[in-house]
C-alpha positions in Angstrom: 19.5 7.6 0.9 20.2 8.4 -3.3 17.6 9.4 -5.7 17.2 6.2 -7.3 16.3 4.6 -3.9 13.9 7.8 -3.4 12.4 6.9 -6.8 11.7 3.7 -6.2 9.7 4.0 -2.8 7.5 6.9 -4.6 6.8 4.5 -7.1 5.8 2.2 -3.8 4.2 4.7 -2.6 2.3 5.7 -5.8 1.0 2.3 -5.1 2.6 1.0 -8.6 4.2 -1.6 -6.9 2.9 -5.1 -5.1 1.0 -3.2 -2.4 -2.1 -2.7 -3.7 -6.0 -1.5 -2.2 -9.0 -3.3 -2.3 -11.2 -1.3 -4.5 -11.3 2.4 -6.2 -12.5 3.3 -2.3 -9.3 2.1 -0.8 -7.6 3.4 -3.8 -8.8 7.3 -3.2 -8.9 6.8 0.8 -4.8 5.8 0.3 -4.3 9.2 -1.4 -6.7 11.3 0.1 -7.3 13.2 -2.8 -6.2 12.4 -6.6 -6.0 14.4 -9.9 -9.2 14.4 -12.0 -10.3 16.7 -14.4 -9.9 14.8 -16.5 -12.3 11.5 -17.1 -10.5 9.4 -19.1 -7.4 10.0 -16.7 -8.6 9.4 -13.5 -10.3 6.4 -14.6 -7.0 4.6 -16.0 -5.2 6.5 -12.7 -7.8 3.9 -10.7 -7.4 1.4 -13.2 -3.4 1.0 -13.6 -3.2 0.8 -9.5 -6.1 -2.2 -9.6 -4.9 -4.7 -11.9 -7.5 -7.0 -13.3 -10.5 -4.6 -13.7 -11.3 -3.4 -17.0 -12.9 0.2 -17.6 -17.0 -1.0 -17.2 -15.7 -2.2 -13.3 -13.9 0.7 -12.4 -16.8 3.3 -13.9 -19.5 1.1 -12.0 -17.4 1.4 -8.8 -17.8 5.2 -9.2 -21.7 5.0 -8.7 -21.1 3.7 -5.6 -21.3 6.8 -4.2 -18.3 6.4 -1.7 -15.7 8.6 -3.7 -16.7 11.8 -5.8 -15.3 14.5 -7.5 -15.4 17.9 -6.5 -12.8 20.6 -5.8 -11.1 20.5 -3.1 -7.8 21.8 -3.5 -6.1 24.3 -5.5 -9.6 24.8 -7.2 -8.3 21.7 -9.4 -10.9 18.7 -9.4 -10.0 15.9 -7.4 -11.5 12.4 -6.6 -11.9 12.0 -3.2 -13.9 9.3 -0.6 -17.1 10.7 -0.2 -17.2 11.2 3.7 -14.3 13.2 3.9 -15.3 15.5 1.0 -16.8 18.1 3.5 -14.3 18.5 5.9 -11.3 18.6 2.5 -13.3 21.7 1.2 -13.6 23.1 4.8 -9.9 22.6 5.7 -8.1 23.5 1.9 -11.0 24.4 -0.8 -12.1 27.4 1.8 -8.9 28.8 0.7 -10.0 29.0 -2.9 -13.3 31.0 -1.7 -11.4 34.2 -0.3 -10.3 35.1 -4.2 -14.2 34.1 -5.5 -15.1 37.8 -5.6 -12.4 39.2 -7.8 -12.8 36.6 -10.2 -16.7 37.3 -10.1 -15.4 40.9 -10.7 -13.7 40.3 -13.6 -16.3 37.9 -15.4 -19.6 39.9 -14.9 -21.0 38.1 -11.7 -22.2 39.6 -8.2 -22.2 37.9 -4.8 -26.1 37.7 -4.8 -25.4 36.0 -8.2 -24.0 33.6 -6.6 -25.8 32.7 -3.8 -29.1 32.8 -5.6 -27.4 30.2 -7.9 -26.3 28.0 -4.6 -30.2 27.9 -3.6 -31.3 27.3 -7.3 -29.2 24.2 -7.3 -29.7 23.3 -4.2 -33.7 23.5 -4.9 -33.0 21.6 -7.9 -31.2 18.4 -7.1 -33.1 18.1 -3.9 -34.2 14.8 -2.6 -31.6 12.8 -5.0 -31.8 14.4 -8.1 -28.9 14.1 -10.4 -28.5 16.2 -13.6 -26.3 16.7 -16.2 -24.2 19.7 -16.5 -26.4 21.3 -19.3 -29.4 20.9 -16.9 -28.3 22.5 -14.6 -27.3 25.3 -16.4 -30.2 25.7 -18.2 -31.6 25.8 -14.6 -29.7 28.8 -13.1 -30.4 30.6 -16.5 -34.3 30.1 -16.2 -33.5 31.2 -12.4 -32.3 34.5 -13.5 -28.9 33.9 -13.3 -26.3 34.4 -16.5 -24.1 31.6 -17.2 -22.3 32.9 -20.4 -18.9 32.9 -21.1 -17.2 31.6 -17.8 -19.8 32.5 -15.4 -21.6 29.1 -15.6 -18.0 27.2 -15.3 -17.7 29.5 -12.0 -21.2 28.9 -10.7 -20.8 25.2 -10.2 -17.5 25.4 -9.0 -18.9 27.6 -6.2 -21.7 25.4 -5.5 -19.7 22.4 -5.3 -17.2 24.5 -3.3 -19.4 26.0 -0.6 -20.6 22.1 0.1 -23.4 22.0 -1.8 -23.2 20.1 -5.0 -20.6 17.6 -6.2 -19.5 16.3 -9.6 -21.4 12.4 -10.3 -20.3 10.0 -12.7 -21.0 11.1 -16.1 -24.6 10.3 -17.9 -22.7 9.4 -21.6 -20.2 12.0 -22.4 -21.9 14.6 -20.1 -21.1 15.9 -16.5 -23.7 15.2 -13.9 -24.3 16.8 -10.5 -25.7 15.9 -7.3 -26.0 17.3 -4.1 -22.8 16.5 -1.9 -25.0 15.4 1.4 -27.2 13.2 -0.8 -24.5 11.5 -2.3 -22.0 11.1 0.8 -24.4 9.5 3.2 -21.3 9.1 5.7 -19.3 12.0 6.9 -16.4 11.8 8.6 -15.6 15.2 10.8 -12.1 15.6 12.2 -10.7 18.3 14.0 -8.8 21.0 12.1 -5.8 19.3 13.7 -6.9 16.3 13.1 -7.6 17.1 9.6 -4.2 18.3 8.9 -2.7 15.3 10.0 -4.8 12.7 8.5 -4.2 14.8 4.8 -0.2 15.1 6.1 -0.3 11.2 6.5 -2.2 10.6 3.2 -0.1 12.8 1.1 3.4 11.2 2.2 1.9 7.4 2.2 1.0 8.2 -1.3 4.0 10.1 -2.6 7.0 10.0 -0.2 9.4 10.3 0.0 9.1 14.2 -0.8 9.1 17.3 0.8 7.1 19.6 3.2 7.1 22.3 0.3 5.7 19.6 -2.3 2.5 18.9 0.3 1.8 22.6 0.8 2.2 23.0 -3.1 -0.1 20.1 -3.5 -2.7 21.0 -0.9 -2.5 25.3 -0.8 -1.8 24.8 2.5 0.2 27.7 4.2 3.4 26.7 4.8 2.8 26.8 8.9 -0.3 24.2 8.1 2.0 22.3 6.3 4.5 21.9 9.0 1.6 21.2 11.6 0.4 18.6 9.6 3.2 17.2 9.1 4.3 17.0 13.0 1.4 15.5 13.9 1.1 12.5 11.3 4.0 10.1 12.2 6.1 10.3 9.7 9.8 9.5 8.9 12.3 12.1 8.3 15.2 10.8 5.0 17.6 12.8 3.6 17.8 12.2 0.2 21.2 13.9 -1.7 21.0 16.4 0.8 17.4 17.5 0.6 15.5 17.2 3.6 12.1 14.8 2.6 9.5 12.5 4.6 7.8 9.5 4.1 5.6 6.8 5.7 7.7 4.5 8.0 5.5 1.7 6.5 6.1 2.5 3.1 10.3 2.8 3.9 9.4 -1.1 5.5 7.3 -2.3 2.0 11.0 -1.0 0.5 11.4 0.3 -3.3 9.9 -1.4 -6.7 11.5 -0.7 -9.9 9.6 -1.3 -13.3 8.0 0.1 -16.3 4.6 1.6 -16.0 2.4 3.5 -18.8 0.2 6.3 -16.7 -2.1 8.7 -17.4 -1.5 12.5 -18.6 -3.2 13.6 -15.1 -1.8 11.4 -12.5 -0.3 11.8 -8.8 2.8 10.4 -10.1 3.8 14.2 -11.8 0.8 16.2 -10.2 1.1 15.4 -7.1 4.4 17.4 -6.9 5.7 20.8 -7.5 9.2 19.9 -8.0 9.3 17.0 -10.5 12.9 17.6 -11.3 13.7 13.9 -10.0 11.3 12.3 -12.2 11.9 14.3 -15.7 14.7 17.0 -16.9 13.3 20.2 -17.9 13.3 19.2 -21.6 11.3 16.2 -21.2 8.7 18.1 -18.6 8.6 20.5 -21.7 7.3 17.9 -24.3 5.2 16.6 -21.3 3.2 20.0 -21.2 3.7 21.1 -24.7 3.6 25.3 -25.0 2.9 25.0 -21.2 -0.4 25.2 -20.9 -1.6 22.5 -18.2 -2.3 20.1 -20.3 -0.2 16.9 -19.2 0.6 14.1 -22.2 0.4 10.2 -20.5 3.9 8.6 -19.9 5.6 6.0 -20.1 7.9 5.7 -17.0 10.8 3.3 -16.0 12.1 2.8 -12.8 10.0 6.3 -11.7 12.0 8.1 -14.8 9.5 9.4 -17.6 10.9 7.8 -20.7 8.4 8.8 -23.4 4.9 10.2 -23.8 2.1 8.3 -25.5 -1.6 9.3 -27.0 -4.3 6.2 -27.5 -6.8 6.0 -29.8 -10.2 3.5 -29.6 -11.0 1.9 -32.8 -13.2 -0.6 -32.9 -10.8 -4.4 -33.1 -7.7 -2.3 -31.2 -6.5 0.7 -29.3 -3.6 2.0 -31.3 -0.9 3.7 -28.7 1.2 6.2 -30.7 4.7 6.3 -28.3 7.2 9.8 -28.8 10.3 8.1 -27.0 12.4 10.8 -25.0 15.1 8.3 -24.6 16.2 5.0 -25.9 14.7 1.7 -24.6 13.2 -1.5 -26.1 9.7 -1.6 -27.6 9.1 -4.7 -26.3 9.8 -3.2 -22.7 7.0 -0.3 -23.8 4.6 -3.4 -24.8 4.4 -4.6 -21.6 3.8 -1.4 -20.0 0.7 -0.8 -22.5 -0.4 -4.4 -22.3 -2.4 -3.7 -18.8 -4.1 -0.4 -20.5 -5.3 -2.3 -23.5 -6.6 -4.9 -21.1 -8.2 -2.3 -19.5 -10.0 -1.0 -22.6 -11.1 -4.5 -23.7 -9.4 -4.3 -26.9 -5.9 -5.6 -28.8 -2.8 -3.4 -28.6 -1.2 -1.5 -31.7 1.9 0.6 -31.2 3.6 2.6 -33.4 6.4 4.9 -32.5 6.6 8.6 -33.7 10.1 10.0 -33.8 10.7 13.4 -32.5 
């Protein structure tokens, strides 16, 4: 197939077409994991795939306990089904623990400090406790563990990477933490072989057509494990202009979709791939991630390709969106793409254009 068809099929896989899931858990299960280091971004990633739901409704859905944020892959926060958090941490998160000792040496922590921090947080949050980030850091400090500089972040990450804690929905503007076992009342427990197949199937049905290299990059798995997962996942091989890719046969049957979408910066649309050349040129990607600092700008996308970046300012009477075009298009098309976001935040839309 050609690149245009493959891109349109990716939009189907990414749940940006008529295919849908019933709720937040359904979307999380479809993807397996969704990039979630930025809270506002993941909330709109969910909202964009659950048309008609408002921001308060999506936030309320994350309070039910069936999805959770943690660090399952690449040392990056993702939203995952709570029941799958343990096996994902054991399958892919464990690779990040291998480098933890070196990182602790760099920031002045010992292995004993890290183990003590896990014990402190485990005890402090026991019995269904839910506490803010600042409260957790105070508990660590009072327990004799240094949290200055990058130490506090590392210890919160380490406890979650070990499967002890997880990130719960915010309390106001602040992160909260819970015990993962208290939050995840159900726990799936596939074998390692089954887990590889599940992860491969979920990745390719939500991102395909794409390559095994993209899958390995997304998960942090070795190429050997990535190939084993793909071999067991019931996928279909496709050729995209000479590049070997894989896709979920059900997505191929559903067919491609085209149109406009307004997506947040840390959406799986871009973050889910190592090779983003199908979606944007090198110059466009440089503008999506200015300075190469890892902070992705929100994008306007047409038929799978980046057309502009956008930033929103929430006011009392309207949401003002500033659009920076990267290609020529009709502003009415941008408005059509952005109206669902305005409805999501419950404010009238105002658009301004900032040309480069």
